[in-house]
PARO-660156 format. One record per residue (C-alpha): residue number from 1; x, y, z. Coordinates in nm, 4 decimals. Layout:
! residues N
   num       east      north         up
   NUM          X          Y          Z
...
! end
This chain:
! residues 219
   num       east      north         up
     1     2.3962    -0.8765     2.4366
     2     2.3299    -0.5242     2.4246
     3     2.3517    -0.2931     2.6724
     4     2.4459     0.1002     2.7153
     5     2.7408     0.3199     2.8547
     6     2.7488     0.6879     2.9206
     7     3.0630     0.8697     2.7696
     8     3.3257     0.9963     2.9858
     9     3.2769     1.3311     3.0518
    10     3.6685     1.4112     2.9816
    11     3.6423     1.2442     2.6126
    12     3.5152     1.4534     2.3415
    13     3.2096     1.2592     2.1841
    14     2.8787     1.4068     2.0055
    15     2.7174     1.0880     2.2120
    16     2.6888     1.1495     2.5552
    17     2.5546     0.7720     2.5873
    18     2.6492     0.4950     2.3301
    19     2.4227     0.1729     2.2886
    20     2.6554    -0.1513     2.2263
    21     2.5470    -0.4960     2.0467
    22     2.8061    -0.7710     2.0938
    23     3.0932    -0.5189     2.1991
    24     3.0044    -0.2580     1.8645
    25     2.8563     0.0280     1.9004
    26     2.4678     0.0165     1.8121
    27     2.3395     0.3566     1.5947
    28     1.9957     0.2954     1.5719
    29     1.9473     0.2871     1.9765
    30     2.2075     0.5116     1.9826
    31     2.0382     0.7916     1.8011
    32     1.7445     0.7462     1.9034
    33     1.8075     0.8265     2.2608
    34     1.9743     1.1469     2.1423
    35     1.6650     1.2245     1.9630
    36     1.4364     1.2072     2.2458
    37     1.6643     1.4051     2.4709
    38     1.5236     1.7249     2.2764
    39     1.1473     1.6067     2.3558
    40     1.0957     1.4429     2.6569
    41     1.3262     1.4670     2.9613
    42     1.6110     1.2747     3.0132
    43     1.4867     1.0142     3.2585
    44     1.2148     0.9014     3.0502
    45     1.4210     0.8784     2.7564
    46     1.6514     0.6353     2.9468
    47     1.3307     0.4459     3.0930
    48     1.2497     0.4498     2.7347
    49     1.5995     0.3140     2.6151
    50     1.6013     0.0405     2.9636
    51     1.2225    -0.0985     2.8004
    52     1.3335    -0.1162     2.4424
    53     1.7259    -0.3268     2.5319
    54     1.5646    -0.7042     2.5881
    55     1.3056    -0.6458     2.2831
    56     1.6336    -0.6056     2.0504
    57     1.7828    -0.8940     2.2194
    58     1.4493    -1.1335     2.1593
    59     1.4396    -0.9824     1.8359
    60     1.7677    -1.0977     1.6960
    61     1.7564    -1.3930     1.8780
    62     1.4416    -1.5389     1.9191
    63     1.2145    -1.3922     1.6598
    64     1.1109    -1.5689     1.3053
    65     0.8750    -1.4495     1.0341
    66     0.7949    -1.7555     0.7254
    67     1.1506    -1.8688     0.8513
    68     1.3605    -1.5827     0.9128
    69     1.4957    -1.3502     1.1859
    70     1.2945    -1.0398     1.2107
    71     1.4965    -0.7240     1.1380
    72     1.3973    -0.4020     1.3839
    73     1.3837    -0.2283     1.0282
    74     1.1895    -0.4420     0.8251
    75     0.8317    -0.3670     0.6763
    76     0.5732    -0.3035     0.8975
    77     0.3958    -0.6338     0.8685
    78     0.7002    -0.8278     0.9413
    79     0.7785    -0.5968     1.2549
    80     0.3879    -0.6017     1.3951
    81     0.4003    -1.0125     1.3632
    82     0.7708    -0.9829     1.5862
    83     0.5895    -0.7755     1.8239
    84     0.2912    -0.9430     1.8908
    85     0.5347    -1.2870     1.8961
    86     0.6899    -1.0617     2.1581
    87     0.3643    -0.9477     2.3518
    88     0.2466    -1.3199     2.3959
    89     0.5419    -1.5188     2.4439
    90     0.7600    -1.2952     2.6553
    91     0.5191    -1.0689     2.8400
    92     0.2544    -1.3313     2.8560
    93    -0.0187    -1.1143     2.6986
    94    -0.3137    -1.2014     2.5416
    95    -0.3444    -1.0651     2.1721
    96    -0.6647    -1.0270     1.9745
    97    -0.7261    -0.9336     1.6150
    98    -0.9759    -0.6807     1.5722
    99    -1.0472    -0.5070     1.2457
   100    -0.7289    -0.2969     1.1642
   101    -0.5231    -0.3562     1.4821
   102    -0.4744    -0.5719     1.8011
   103    -0.5899    -0.5711     2.1514
   104    -0.3662    -0.6636     2.3948
   105    -0.5111    -0.8011     2.7538
   106    -0.2561    -0.8492     3.0457
   107    -0.2744    -1.1328     3.2220
   108    -0.1225    -1.1860     3.6222
   109     0.1792    -1.2894     3.4449
   110     0.2145    -1.0091     3.2769
   111     0.4598    -0.7313     3.3914
   112     0.3500    -0.3490     3.4613
   113     0.5601    -0.2329     3.2107
   114     0.3364    -0.3208     2.8819
   115     0.2165     0.0171     2.8496
   116     0.5786     0.1908     2.8434
   117     0.6777    -0.0775     2.6239
   118     0.4620    -0.0293     2.3634
   119     0.5300     0.3574     2.4163
   120     0.9202     0.3382     2.3949
   121     0.8456     0.1413     2.0634
   122     0.6089     0.3663     1.9033
   123     0.8669     0.6583     2.0024
   124     1.1323     0.4715     1.8348
   125     0.9998     0.4318     1.4813
   126     0.8687     0.7930     1.5082
   127     1.2856     0.8797     1.5782
   128     1.3772     0.6448     1.3016
   129     1.1321     0.7653     1.0683
   130     1.2481     1.1488     1.1239
   131     1.5810     1.0432     1.1151
   132     1.5069     0.8455     0.7661
   133     1.6505     0.5262     0.9039
   134     1.3348     0.3482     0.9096
   135     1.1735     0.4004     0.4999
   136     0.8503     0.2016     0.5682
   137     0.4971     0.3526     0.7801
   138     0.5278     0.3553     1.1984
   139     0.4475    -0.0189     1.2730
   140     0.2881     0.0606     1.5870
   141     0.0328     0.3093     1.4561
   142    -0.3020     0.2041     1.2853
   143    -0.3132     0.4107     1.0015
   144    -0.7549     0.3101     0.9567
   145    -0.7890     0.4314     1.3202
   146    -0.6329     0.8153     1.2171
   147    -0.8348     0.7625     0.8768
   148    -1.1783     0.6693     1.0405
   149    -1.1351     0.9896     1.2813
   150    -1.0472     1.2358     1.0531
   151    -1.4032     1.0993     0.8670
   152    -1.5810     1.1586     1.1886
   153    -1.4728     1.4761     1.2509
   154    -1.4978     1.6398     0.8984
   155    -1.8622     1.4643     0.8611
   156    -2.1658     1.6801     0.9164
   157    -2.5176     1.7218     0.9339
   158    -2.5015     1.8224     0.5658
   159    -2.4653     1.5844     0.3037
   160    -2.1321     1.6822     0.1533
   161    -2.0373     1.9191     0.3723
   162    -1.8024     1.9524     0.6558
   163    -1.8975     1.9711     1.0102
   164    -1.9690     2.3080     1.1584
   165    -1.6984     2.4064     1.4639
   166    -1.8663     2.3096     1.8133
   167    -1.9051     2.6568     1.9380
   168    -2.1597     2.7025     1.6367
   169    -2.3885     2.4838     1.8180
   170    -2.5606     2.4141     1.5092
   171    -2.4043     2.0016     1.4975
   172    -2.4581     1.7318     1.7800
   173    -2.1419     1.6967     1.9682
   174    -1.9370     1.3635     1.8839
   175    -2.0521     1.1535     2.1843
   176    -1.8175     0.8309     2.1066
   177    -1.4905     0.8039     2.2716
   178    -1.1808     0.8294     2.0113
   179    -1.0195     0.5317     2.0175
   180    -0.6020     0.5806     2.0223
   181    -0.4074     0.5458     1.7091
   182    -0.1889     0.2438     1.7902
   183    -0.1844    -0.0751     1.6288
   184    -0.1410    -0.2718     1.9714
   185    -0.3865    -0.1234     2.2193
   186    -0.4209    -0.2025     2.5640
   187    -0.7451    -0.2591     2.6902
   188    -0.7371    -0.3937     3.0547
   189    -0.5091    -0.1857     3.1947
   190    -0.5357    -0.0314     3.5340
   191    -0.3164     0.1564     3.7424
   192    -0.1209    -0.0814     4.0313
   193     0.0438     0.1795     4.3240
   194     0.4012     0.0554     4.3380
   195     0.6426     0.1254     4.6775
   196     0.8999     0.3406     4.5748
   197     1.2219     0.2424     4.7293
   198     1.4690     0.4931     4.5362
   199     1.6141     0.6418     4.8704
   200     1.7769     0.9248     4.6047
   201     1.3996     1.0097     4.5733
   202     1.3648     1.2990     4.8272
   203     1.6901     1.4588     4.7846
   204     1.5797     1.4462     4.3980
   205     1.2407     1.6478     4.4920
   206     1.4264     1.8701     4.7282
   207     1.6897     1.9760     4.4672
   208     1.4146     2.0162     4.2044
   209     1.1762     2.2370     4.4145
   210     1.4672     2.4447     4.4527
   211     1.5761     2.4940     4.1185
   212     1.2129     2.6107     4.0620
   213     1.2351     2.7993     4.4127
   214     0.9038     2.6183     4.5976
   215     0.7481     2.8188     4.8796
   216     0.7520     2.6929     5.1975
   217     0.3784     2.5389     5.1495
   218     0.4587     2.3359     4.8328
   219     0.7167     2.1928     5.0483
! end
């Protein structure tokens, strides 16, 4: 079982939050949360962490690759297979092969957290690579998409010459829509309004407004 606890303020600790796995500190997710704090706000870091906890539990108990459990720090191809299985069997998505990446179709049984989950996982592996805890390429990034985008950007109308800057007006604009560099690309996601039932939200908005000195008009 995976969960987290905030460290008591009166206890000196380099971590303000600890993630536990089987009653023992689980440092990869703990380090990830703290690596996020300087890059995104605390609420987003916590939201990402909550998205990842069920996946890590599933990874340990349910994942399989060629007869073996998949570890989070396994090579890229193993992790991708595990994520694809999780999307299909746990999140009720349909996943289709497409060149060097995967298209993800949401169904009416899919939760509304798919995009956040994939963003959290992509962010997690970026942190682990940055912290030198993951020694492979990010399994959530399609390296070929980055290479293709780069080639399109530098390709100009003159043979073997790079593109001129767009302000020069000598090159035709790139009209194609640039695809995300994500390996798992959601293709049918639509925003659905959600009822916010957090009773503390008005107070939080009020406190945030006070901090930045909102005027009466902005209230």
